N, CA, C and O atoms as a printed pandas DataFrame, in Angstrom:
     atom_number atom_name residue_name chain_id  residue_number  x_coord  y_coord  z_coord
0              1         N          UNK        A               1  125.250  253.864  203.272
1              2        CA          UNK        A               1  124.934  255.273  203.753
2              3         C          UNK        A               1  124.471  256.383  202.222
3              4         O          UNK        A               1  123.341  256.830  202.026
4              5         N          UNK        A               2  125.651  256.606  201.344
5              6        CA          UNK        A               2  124.569  256.889  199.986
6              7         C          UNK        A               2  124.420  256.443  199.487
7              8         O          UNK        A               2  123.605  256.870  198.668
8              9         N          UNK        A               3  124.752  255.554  199.345
9             10        CA          UNK        A               3  123.643  254.306  198.453
10            11         C          UNK        A               3  121.590  254.925  199.524
11            12         O          UNK        A               3  120.563  254.892  198.845
12            13         N          UNK        A               4  121.541  255.234  200.594
13            14        CA          UNK        A               4  120.214  255.395  201.477
14            15         C          UNK        A               4  119.911  256.427  201.129
15            16         O          UNK        A               4  118.695  256.603  201.053
16            17         N          UNK        A               5  120.785  257.557  200.766
17            18        CA          UNK        A               5  120.609  258.788  200.483
18            19         C          UNK        A               5  119.714  259.136  199.331
19            20         O          UNK        A               5  118.725  259.864  199.248
20            21         N          UNK        A               6  120.570  258.156  198.194
21            22        CA          UNK        A               6  120.699  258.247  196.941
22            23         C          UNK        A               6  119.241  257.775  196.610
23            24         O          UNK        A               6  118.685  258.348  195.674
24            25         N          UNK        A               7  118.275  256.366  197.568
25            26        CA          UNK        A               7  117.364  256.053  197.531
26            27         C          UNK        A               7  116.381  257.364  197.488
27            28         O          UNK        A               7  115.804  257.968  196.582
28            29         N          UNK        A               8  116.482  257.523  199.049
29            30        CA          UNK        A               8  115.248  258.268  199.518
30            31         C          UNK        A               8  115.656  259.980  198.153
31            32         O          UNK        A               8  114.836  260.271  197.282
32            33         N          UNK        A               9  115.971  260.170  198.197
33            34        CA          UNK        A               9  116.188  261.441  197.149
34            35         C          UNK        A               9  115.492  260.716  195.821
35            36         O          UNK        A               9  114.719  261.524  195.305
36            37         N          UNK        A              10  115.512  259.802  195.303
37            38        CA          UNK        A              10  114.911  259.577  194.299
38            39         C          UNK        A              10  113.417  258.832  194.091
39            40         O          UNK        A              10  112.695  258.652  193.111
40            41         N          UNK        A              11  113.315  258.442  195.727
41            42        CA          UNK        A              11  111.952  258.681  196.511
42            43         C          UNK        A              11  110.920  260.285  195.595
43            44         O          UNK        A              11  110.087  260.490  194.711
44            45         N          UNK        A              12  111.800  261.050  196.659
45            46        CA          UNK        A              12  111.139  262.627  196.766
46            47         C          UNK        A              12  110.665  262.459  195.031
47            48         O          UNK        A              12  109.537  262.378  194.545
48            49         N          UNK        A              13  112.106  262.448  194.328
49            50        CA          UNK        A              13  111.837  262.655  192.864
50            51         C          UNK        A              13  110.240  262.194  191.725
51            52         O          UNK        A              13  109.533  262.599  190.802
52            53         N          UNK        A              14  110.535  260.679  193.036
53            54        CA          UNK        A              14  109.230  259.908  191.869
54            55         C          UNK        A              14  108.078  260.991  191.875
55            56         O          UNK        A              14  107.702  261.546  190.842
56            57         N          UNK        A              15  107.430  261.303  193.407
57            58        CA          UNK        A              15  106.002  262.148  193.189
58            59         C          UNK        A              15  106.643  264.183  192.674
59            60         O          UNK        A              15  106.061  265.266  192.731
60            61         N          UNK        A              16  108.100  263.748  192.212
61            62        CA          UNK        A              16  107.367  265.511  191.732
62            63         C          UNK        A              16  107.205  266.152  192.383
63            64         O          UNK        A              16  106.773  265.823  193.488
64            65         N          UNK        A              17  107.407  267.151  192.125
65            66        CA          UNK        A              17  106.682  268.278  192.328
66            67         C          UNK        A              17  105.393  269.139  191.398
67            68         O          UNK        A              17  105.670  269.570  190.279
68            69         N          UNK        A              18  103.716  269.364  192.107
69            70        CA          UNK        A              18  102.814  269.166  192.115
70            71         C          UNK        A              18  102.644  271.185  192.634
71            72         O          UNK        A              18  103.025  271.834  193.607
72            73         N          UNK        A              19  101.820  271.552  191.260
73            74        CA          UNK        A              19  100.962  272.909  191.577
74            75         C          UNK        A              19  100.166  272.718  190.662
75            76         O          UNK        A              19  100.221  272.134  189.579
76            77         N          UNK        A              20   98.572  273.893  191.823
77            78        CA          UNK        A              20   97.838  274.127  190.773
78            79         C          UNK        A              20   98.365  275.915  190.232
79            80         O          UNK        A              20   98.858  276.772  190.966
80            81         N          UNK        A              21   98.191  275.981  189.411
81            82        CA          UNK        A              21   98.194  277.677  188.644
82            83         C          UNK        A              21   97.256  278.317  188.938
83            84         O          UNK        A              21   96.465  277.429  188.620
84            85         N          UNK        A              22   96.672  279.036  189.249
85            86        CA          UNK        A              22   95.549  279.806  189.148
86            87         C          UNK        A              22   95.094  280.807  187.602
87            88         O          UNK        A              22   95.691  281.869  187.424
88            89         N          UNK        A              23   94.355  280.487  186.897
89            90        CA          UNK        A              23   94.119  281.066  185.547
90            91         C          UNK        A              23   92.608  282.134  185.656
91            92         O          UNK        A              23   92.518  282.968  184.755
92            93         N          UNK        A              24   91.671  282.115  186.527
93            94        CA          UNK        A              24   90.794  282.931  186.755
94            95         C          UNK        A              24   90.350  283.116  187.981
95            96         O          UNK        A              24   90.729  282.170  188.671
96            97         N          UNK        A              25   89.887  283.683  188.435
97            98        CA          UNK        A              25   88.926  283.853  190.120
98            99         C          UNK        A              25   89.798  285.024  190.380
99           100         O          UNK        A              25   90.493  285.810  189.737
100          101         N          UNK        A              26   89.468  284.802  191.555
101          102        CA          UNK        A              26   90.496  286.232  192.413
102          103         C          UNK        A              26   91.576  285.886  192.595
103          104         O          UNK        A              26   92.469  286.731  192.631
104          105         N          UNK        A              27   91.816  284.722  192.744
105          106        CA          UNK        A              27   92.974  283.682  192.911
106          107         C          UNK        A              27   94.799  283.751  191.842
107          108         O          UNK        A              27   95.945  283.368  192.076
108          109         N          UNK        A              28   93.925  284.643  190.397
109          110        CA          UNK        A              28   94.621  284.858  189.531
110          111         C          UNK        A              28   95.799  284.529  189.451
111          112         O          UNK        A              28   96.152  284.341  190.616
112          113         N          UNK        A              29   96.764  284.313  188.682
113          114        CA          UNK        A              29   98.160  284.572  188.839
114          115         C          UNK        A              29   98.897  283.899  190.312
115          116         O          UNK        A              29  100.102  283.923  190.564
116          117         N          UNK        A              30   98.053  283.442  190.981
117          118        CA          UNK        A              30   98.694  282.864  191.869
118          119         C          UNK        A              30   99.303  281.212  192.087
119          120         O          UNK        A              30   99.541  280.667  191.009
120          121         N          UNK        A              31   99.526  280.529  193.076
121          122        CA          UNK        A              31   99.815  278.960  192.574
122          123         C          UNK        A              31   99.722  278.221  194.145
123          124         O          UNK        A              31  100.000  278.791  195.201
124          125         N          UNK        A              32   99.394  277.221  194.038
125          126        CA          UNK        A              32   99.355  276.352  195.438
126          127         C          UNK        A              32   99.815  275.269  194.807
127          128         O          UNK        A              32   99.472  274.566  193.856
128          129         N          UNK        A              33  101.014  275.338  195.885
129          130        CA          UNK        A              33  101.679  274.106  196.289
130          131         C          UNK        A              33  101.089  272.665  196.254
131          132         O          UNK        A              33   99.915  272.833  196.583
132          133         N          UNK        A              34  101.253  271.550  196.065
133          134        CA          UNK        A              34  100.706  270.142  196.355
134          135         C          UNK        A              34  100.934  268.871  196.441
135          136         O          UNK        A              34  101.125  268.084  195.514
136          137         N          UNK        A              35  100.899  268.522  198.369
137          138        CA          UNK        A              35  101.816  267.977  199.091
138          139         C          UNK        A              35  101.680  266.919  198.800
139          140         O          UNK        A              35  100.758  266.992  197.987
140          141         N          UNK        A              36  101.997  265.733  198.896
141          142        CA          UNK        A              36  101.781  264.083  198.426
142          143         C          UNK        A              36  100.694  263.706  199.039
143          144         O          UNK        A              36   99.581  263.445  198.584
144          145         N          UNK        A              37  101.248  263.692  200.503
145          146        CA          UNK        A              37  100.394  262.976  201.385
146          147         C          UNK        A              37   98.477  263.815  200.919
147          148         O          UNK        A              37   97.421  263.183  200.918
148          149         N          UNK        A              38   98.624  265.072  200.645
149          150        CA          UNK        A              38   97.288  265.674  200.419
150          151         C          UNK        A              38   96.725  267.079  201.035
151          152         O          UNK        A              38   96.544  267.499  202.178
152          153         N          UNK        A              39   96.558  267.540  199.871
153          154        CA          UNK        A              39   96.236  269.342  199.936
154          155         C          UNK        A              39   94.684  269.638  200.043
155          156         O          UNK        A              39   94.159  269.500  198.938
156          157         N          UNK        A              40   94.088  269.880  200.701
157          158        CA          UNK        A              40   92.841  269.903  200.548
158          159         C          UNK        A              40   92.195  271.493  200.306
159          160         O          UNK        A              40   92.428  272.339  201.169
160          161         N          UNK        A              41   91.492  271.802  199.264
161          162        CA          UNK        A              41   91.265  273.496  198.631
162          163         C          UNK        A              41   89.832  273.853  198.704
163          164         O          UNK        A              41   88.985  273.414  197.926
164          165         N          UNK        A              42   89.619  274.618  199.613
165          166        CA          UNK        A              42   88.416  274.967  199.576
166          167         C          UNK        A              42   88.392  276.707  199.788
167          168         O          UNK        A              42   89.317  277.469  199.505
168          169         N          UNK        A              43   86.939  277.108  200.419
169          170        CA          UNK        A              43   86.865  278.580  200.920
170          171         C          UNK        A              43   87.244  278.438  201.902
171          172         O          UNK        A              43   88.117  279.285  202.088
172          173         N          UNK        A              44   87.094  277.718  202.889
173          174        CA          UNK        A              44   86.637  277.893  204.445
174          175         C          UNK        A              44   87.991  277.471  204.861
175          176         O          UNK        A              44   88.757  276.813  204.156
176          177         N          UNK        A              45   88.343  278.093  206.614
177          178        CA          UNK        A              45   89.627  278.063  207.277
178          179         C          UNK        A              45   90.460  277.368  207.164
179          180         O          UNK        A              45   91.672  277.559  207.061
180          181         N          UNK        A              46   89.446  275.877  207.181
181          182        CA          UNK        A              46   89.906  274.481  207.820
182          183         C          UNK        A              46   90.757  273.999  206.496
183          184         O          UNK        A              46   91.689  273.218  206.692
184          185         N          UNK        A              47   90.539  274.333  205.469
185          186        CA          UNK        A              47   90.836  274.042  204.256
186          187         C          UNK        A              47   92.544  274.480  204.549
187          188         O          UNK        A              47   92.875  275.328  205.378
188          189         N          UNK        A              48   93.548  273.678  203.647
189          190        CA          UNK        A              48   94.976  273.947  203.301
190          191         C          UNK        A              48   95.324  275.038  202.543
191          192         O          UNK        A              48   96.431  275.554  202.696
192          193         N          UNK        A              49   94.386  275.537  201.601
193          194        CA          UNK        A              49   94.116  276.245  200.762
194          195         C          UNK        A              49   93.256  277.461  200.983
195          196         O          UNK        A              49   92.469  277.048  201.836
196          197         N          UNK        A              50   93.140  277.905  200.893
197          198        CA          UNK        A              50   91.665  278.563  201.308
198          199         C          UNK        A              50   91.488  279.727  199.879
199          200         O          UNK        A              50   92.123  280.747  199.609
200          201         N          UNK        A              51   90.478  279.120  199.251
201          202        CA          UNK        A              51   90.113  279.736  197.834
202          203         C          UNK        A              51   89.440  281.551  197.729
203          204         O          UNK        A              51   88.220  281.395  197.672
204          205         N          UNK        A              52   89.647  282.608  197.699
205          206        CA          UNK        A              52   88.198  283.386  198.104
206          207         C          UNK        A              52   87.546  282.992  196.906
207          208         O          UNK        A              52   87.882  283.234  195.747
208          209         N          UNK        A              53   86.713  282.449  197.270
209          210        CA          UNK        A              53   85.356  281.813  195.958
210          211         C          UNK        A              53   83.993  281.955  196.615
211          212         O          UNK        A              53   83.971  281.405  197.717
212          213         N          UNK        A              54   83.171  282.369  196.361
213          214        CA          UNK        A              54   81.848  282.382  197.185
214          215         C          UNK        A              54   81.228  280.853  196.439
215          216         O          UNK        A              54   80.471  279.924  196.719
216          217         N          UNK        A              55   81.924  281.220  195.566
217          218        CA          UNK        A              55   80.875  279.218  194.821
218          219         C          UNK        A              55   81.320  278.114  195.095
219          220         O          UNK        A              55   80.917  276.957  194.974
220          221         N          UNK        A              56   82.209  278.602  195.485
221          222        CA          UNK        A              56   83.447  276.909  196.483
222          223         C          UNK        A              56   82.907  276.669  197.718
223          224         O          UNK        A              56   82.150  277.519  198.186
224          225         N          UNK        A              57   83.186  275.537  198.420
225          226        CA          UNK        A              57   82.584  274.685  199.223
226          227         C          UNK        A              57   83.672  275.290  200.557
227          228         O          UNK        A              57   84.802  275.654  200.231
228          229         N          UNK        A              58   83.297  275.355  201.859
229          230        CA          UNK        A              58   84.934  275.495  202.627
230          231         C          UNK        A              58   85.554  274.691  202.287
231          232         O          UNK        A              58   86.709  274.911  201.921
232          233         N          UNK        A              59   84.821  273.009  202.281
233          234        CA          UNK        A              59   86.400  272.289  202.266
234          235         C          UNK        A              59   85.575  271.519  200.554
235          236         O          UNK        A              59   84.639  270.724  200.645
236          237         N          UNK        A              60   86.177  271.978  199.092
237          238        CA          UNK        A              60   85.767  271.818  197.981
238          239         C          UNK        A              60   86.082  270.357  197.264
239          240         O          UNK        A              60   85.342  269.574  196.668
240          241         N          UNK        A              61   87.951  270.316  197.675
241          242        CA          UNK        A              61   88.673  269.444  196.531
242          243         C          UNK        A              61   89.407  269.090  197.713
243          244         O          UNK        A              61   89.466  269.688  198.787
244          245         N          UNK        A              62   90.072  267.798  197.268
245          246        CA          UNK        A              62   91.362  267.104  198.149
246          247         C          UNK        A              62   91.970  266.355  196.662
247          248         O          UNK        A              62   91.305  265.601  195.952
248          249         N          UNK        A              63   93.564  266.831  196.383
249          250        CA          UNK        A              63   94.281  265.817  195.741
250          251         C          UNK        A              63   95.650  265.824  196.785
251          252         O          UNK        A              63   96.189  266.531  197.636
252          253         N          UNK        A              64   95.805  264.516  196.084
253          254        CA          UNK        A              64   97.089  263.613  196.821
254          255         C          UNK        A              64   97.160  263.291  195.812
255          256         O          UNK        A              64   96.466  263.398  194.800
256          257         N          UNK        A              65   98.699  262.549  196.253
257          258        CA          UNK        A              65   99.732  261.842  195.479
258          259         C          UNK        A              65   99.477  259.897  195.278
259          260         O          UNK        A              65   99.902  259.107  196.122
260          261         N          UNK        A              66   99.021  259.633  194.512
261          262        CA          UNK        A              66   98.785  257.893  195.267
262          263         C          UNK        A              66   99.899  256.899  194.377
263          264         O          UNK        A              66   99.828  257.182  193.181
264          265         N          UNK        A              67  100.644  256.093  194.592
265          266        CA          UNK        A              67  101.726  255.709  194.240
266          267         C          UNK        A              67  102.019  256.160  193.120
267          268         O          UNK        A              67  101.870  255.397  192.165
268          269         N          UNK        A              68  102.575  257.671  192.854
269          270        CA          UNK        A              68  102.831  257.892  191.713
270          271         C          UNK        A              68  102.236  258.862  191.334
271          272         O          UNK        A              68  102.692  260.000  191.225
272          273         N          UNK        A              69  100.699  258.339  190.999
273          274        CA          UNK        A              69   99.823  259.606  190.481
274          275         C          UNK        A              69   98.771  260.224  191.366
275          276         O          UNK        A              69   98.291  259.759  192.400
276          277         N          UNK        A              70   98.440  261.649  190.609
277          278        CA          UNK        A              70   97.978  262.372  191.578
278          279         C          UNK        A              70   96.477  262.641  191.076
279          280         O          UNK        A              70   96.087  262.944  189.949
280          281         N          UNK        A              71   95.753  262.436  192.268
281          282        CA          UNK        A              71   93.950  262.485  192.408
282          283         C          UNK        A              71   93.802  263.461  192.923
283          284         O          UNK        A              71   94.454  264.040  193.792
284          285         N          UNK        A              72   92.146  263.904  191.946
285          286        CA          UNK        A              72   91.744  264.827  193.036
286          287         C          UNK        A              72   90.135  264.030  193.072
287          288         O          UNK        A              72   89.324  263.408  192.387
288          289         N          UNK        A              73   90.358  264.495  194.197
289          290        CA          UNK        A              73   88.571  264.132  195.441
290          291         C          UNK        A              73   87.403  265.124  195.479
291          292         O          UNK        A              73   87.751  266.188  195.991
292          293         N          UNK        A              74   86.006  265.089  195.055
293          294        CA          UNK        A              74   85.424  266.621  195.043
294          295         C          UNK        A              74   84.735  265.892  196.843
295          296         O          UNK        A              74   84.295  264.792  197.180
296          297         N          UNK        A              75   85.009  267.399  197.683
297          298        CA          UNK        A              75   83.879  267.227  199.082
298          299         C          UNK        A              75   83.320  267.170  199.772
299          300         O          UNK        A              75   83.127  266.925  200.963
300          301         N          UNK        A              76   82.574  267.768  197.834
301          302        CA          UNK        A              76   81.773  268.805  198.244
302          303         C          UNK        A              76   79.935  268.154  197.964
303          304         O          UNK        A              76   79.643  267.451  196.997
304          305         N          UNK        A              77   79.373  268.397  198.561
305          306        CA          UNK        A              77   77.966  267.877  198.347
306          307         C          UNK        A              77   76.961  268.489  196.958
307          308         O          UNK        A              77   75.954  268.056  196.397
308          309         N          UNK        A              78   77.827  269.700  196.774
309          310        CA          UNK        A              78   77.630  270.719  195.282
310          311         C          UNK        A              78   77.773  269.941  193.366
311          312         O          UNK        A              78   77.207  270.130  192.289
312          313         N          UNK        A              79   78.649  269.235  193.793
313          314        CA          UNK        A              79   79.203  268.921  192.317
314          315         C          UNK        A              79   79.961  269.982  192.125
315          316         O          UNK        A              79   80.757  269.552  191.291
316          317         N          UNK        A              80   80.113  270.555  192.234
317          318        CA          UNK        A              80   80.716  271.996  191.533
318          319         C          UNK        A              80   82.277  271.615  191.523
319          320         O          UNK        A              80   82.787  272.626  192.007
320          321         N          UNK        A              81   83.600  270.469  191.161
321          322        CA          UNK        A              81   84.193  269.979  191.057
322          323         C          UNK        A              81   84.789  268.960  189.714
323          324         O          UNK        A              81   84.724  267.742  189.546
324          325         N          UNK        A              82   85.461  270.208  188.768
325          326        CA          UNK        A              82   85.302  269.334  187.547
326          327         C          UNK        A              82   86.888  269.517  187.300
327          328         O          UNK        A              82   87.622  270.198  188.016
328          329         N          UNK        A              83   87.366  268.636  185.922
329          330        CA          UNK        A              83   87.962  268.195  185.220
330          331         C          UNK        A              83   87.774  268.539  183.730
331          332         O          UNK        A              83   86.696  268.341  183.169
332          333         N          UNK        A              84   88.335  268.810  183.402
333          334        CA          UNK        A              84   88.748  269.153  181.870
334          335         C          UNK        A              84   87.331  269.825  181.454
335          336         O          UNK        A              84   87.228  269.875  180.228
336          337         N          UNK        A              85   86.037  270.436  182.250
337          338        CA          UNK        A              85   84.926  270.468  182.330
338          339         C          UNK        A              85   84.186  269.534  182.171
339          340         O          UNK        A              85   83.315  269.533  181.301
340          341         N          UNK        A              86   84.425  268.415  183.108
341          342        CA          UNK        A              86   83.084  267.753  182.956
342          343         C          UNK        A              86   83.149  267.270  184.857
343          344         O          UNK        A              86   84.218  267.100  185.444
344          345         N          UNK        A              87   81.795  267.131  185.515
345          346        CA          UNK        A              87   81.740  266.512  187.160
346          347         C          UNK        A              87   82.541  265.746  187.511
347          348         O          UNK        A              87   82.289  264.711  186.893
348          349         N          UNK        A              88   83.686  265.538  188.366
349          350        CA          UNK        A              88   83.759  264.322  188.969
350          351         C          UNK        A              88   84.016  264.351  190.643
351          352         O          UNK        A              88   84.353  265.053  191.597
352          353         N          UNK        A              89   83.755  263.550  190.384
353          354        CA          UNK        A              89   84.108  263.225  192.516
354          355         C          UNK        A              89   85.439  262.316  192.757
355          356         O          UNK        A              89   85.906  262.341  193.896
356          357         N          UNK        A              90   86.056  261.552  191.816
357          358        CA          UNK        A              90   87.327  261.056  191.777
358          359         C          UNK        A              90   88.085  261.211  190.455
359          360         O          UNK        A              90   87.768  260.448  189.542
360          361         N          UNK        A              91   89.014  262.081  190.258
361          362        CA          UNK        A              91   89.656  262.071  188.709
362          363         C          UNK        A              91   91.767  261.585  189.197
363          364         O          UNK        A              91   92.333  262.172  190.119
364          365         N          UNK        A              92   92.080  261.109  188.823
365          366        CA          UNK        A              92   93.331  260.897  187.802
366          367         C          UNK        A              92   93.382  262.473  187.079
367          368         O          UNK        A              92   92.477  262.881  186.352
368          369         N          UNK        A              93   94.854  263.430  187.489
369          370        CA          UNK        A              93   95.224  263.982  187.511
370          371         C          UNK        A              93   96.367  264.674  186.312
371          372         O          UNK        A              93   97.402  264.921  186.931
372          373         N          UNK        A              94   96.491  264.986  185.120
373          374        CA          UNK        A              94   97.299  264.305  183.986
374          375         C          UNK        A              94   98.628  265.553  183.993
375          376         O          UNK        A              94   97.824  266.307  184.542
376          377         N          UNK        A              95   99.283  265.998  183.933
377          378        CA          UNK        A              95   99.874  267.632  183.708
378          379         C          UNK        A              95   99.592  267.829  182.699
379          380         O          UNK        A              95   99.519  267.074  181.730
380          381         N          UNK        A              96   99.304  269.384  182.859
381          382        CA          UNK        A              96   98.340  270.098  182.179
382          383         C          UNK        A              96   96.846  270.591  182.348
383          384         O          UNK        A              96   96.145  271.580  182.135
384          385         N          UNK        A              97   96.762  268.949  183.000
385          386        CA          UNK        A              97   94.760  269.383  183.351
386          387         C          UNK        A              97   94.108  270.641  183.878
387          388         O          UNK        A              97   94.447  271.497  184.694
388          389         N          UNK        A              98   92.799  270.394  182.936
389          390        CA          UNK        A              98   92.370  272.196  183.504
390          391         C          UNK        A              98   90.903  271.993  184.619
391          392         O          UNK        A              98   89.790  271.609  184.258
392          393         N          UNK        A              99   91.316  272.372  186.000
393          394        CA          UNK        A              99   90.718  272.063  187.075
394          395         C          UNK        A              99   89.606  273.249  187.161
395          396         O          UNK        A              99   89.998  274.414  187.092
396          397         N          UNK        A             100   88.353  272.986  187.298
397          398        CA          UNK        A             100   87.421  274.042  188.145
398          399         C          UNK        A             100   86.741  273.757  189.144
399          400         O          UNK        A             100   86.024  272.766  188.998
400          401         N          UNK        A             101   86.671  274.627  190.807
401          402        CA          UNK        A             101   86.632  274.749  191.943
402          403         C          UNK        A             101   85.623  275.696  191.638
403          404         O          UNK        A             101   85.979  276.783  191.184
404          405         N          UNK        A             102   84.021  275.377  191.875
405          406        CA          UNK        A             102   83.742  276.977  191.872
406          407         C          UNK        A             102   83.336  277.410  190.558
407          408         O          UNK        A             102   82.789  276.854  189.606
408          409         N          UNK        A             103   83.869  278.842  190.847
409          410        CA          UNK        A             103   84.283  279.618  189.741
410          411         C          UNK        A             103   85.681  279.396  189.179
411          412         O          UNK        A             103   85.993  279.461  187.990
412          413         N          UNK        A             104   86.468  279.127  190.201
413          414        CA          UNK        A             104   87.845  279.257  189.991
414          415         C          UNK        A             104   88.631  278.343  189.340
415          416         O          UNK        A             104   89.067  277.280  189.783
416          417         N          UNK        A             105   88.771  278.805  188.318
417          418        CA          UNK        A             105   90.082  277.742  187.443
418          419         C          UNK        A             105   91.553  277.537  187.310
419          420         O          UNK        A             105   92.098  278.458  186.703
420          421         N          UNK        A             106   92.335  276.598  187.704
421          422        CA          UNK        A             106   93.320  276.427  187.331
422          423         C          UNK        A             106   94.528  275.554  186.391
423          424         O          UNK        A             106   94.232  274.359  186.355
424          425         N          UNK        A             107   95.153  275.711  186.020
425          426        CA          UNK        A             107   95.773  274.308  185.767
426          427         C          UNK        A             107   96.781  273.660  186.317
427          428         O          UNK        A             107   97.535  274.317  187.035
428          429         N          UNK        A             108   97.034  272.265  186.124
429          430        CA          UNK        A             108   97.688  271.553  187.776
430          431         C          UNK        A             108   98.899  271.251  186.313
431          432         O          UNK        A             108   98.733  271.108  185.102
432          433         N          UNK        A             109  100.204  271.261  187.300
433          434        CA          UNK        A             109  101.105  271.044  186.820
434          435         C          UNK        A             109  101.998  270.085  188.048
435          436         O          UNK        A             109  101.769  269.933  189.248
436          437         N          UNK        A             110  102.913  269.627  187.307
437          438        CA          UNK        A             110  104.105  268.385  187.898
438          439         C          UNK        A             110  105.331  268.897  186.776
439          440         O          UNK        A             110  105.531  269.025  185.569
440          441         N          UNK        A             111  106.102  269.119  188.357
441          442        CA          UNK        A             111  107.768  269.810  187.551
442          443         C          UNK        A             111  108.480  268.722  187.879
443          444         O          UNK        A             111  108.673  268.604  189.089
444          445         N          UNK        A             112  108.872  268.001  187.282
445          446        CA          UNK        A             112  110.027  266.262  188.041
446          447         C          UNK        A             112  111.659  267.607  188.276
447          448         O          UNK        A             112  112.734  267.201  188.716
């Protein structure tokens, strides 16, 4: 029983805690905690994390953990989802990466 609990706890740590720390825009100095199953970010009420940015789609991007790695997917038709200044459709995120959605920028961080 203790061994199962230790294995489950270790599995939780392998995904780490991931966050977007907003550095620009109206959400500056706030953050979004990312769930391994995925978080949708956008300006509309159906998004898990609603960001006040007129240039962000109602459902702009989705970030989720896949086998221990974090990926960001562009959900908008406008292409305003950027990683390190480059438009992306699907991209793997690394600790410290700069993400821009609409006119709002954030730093992606994984805390183990």
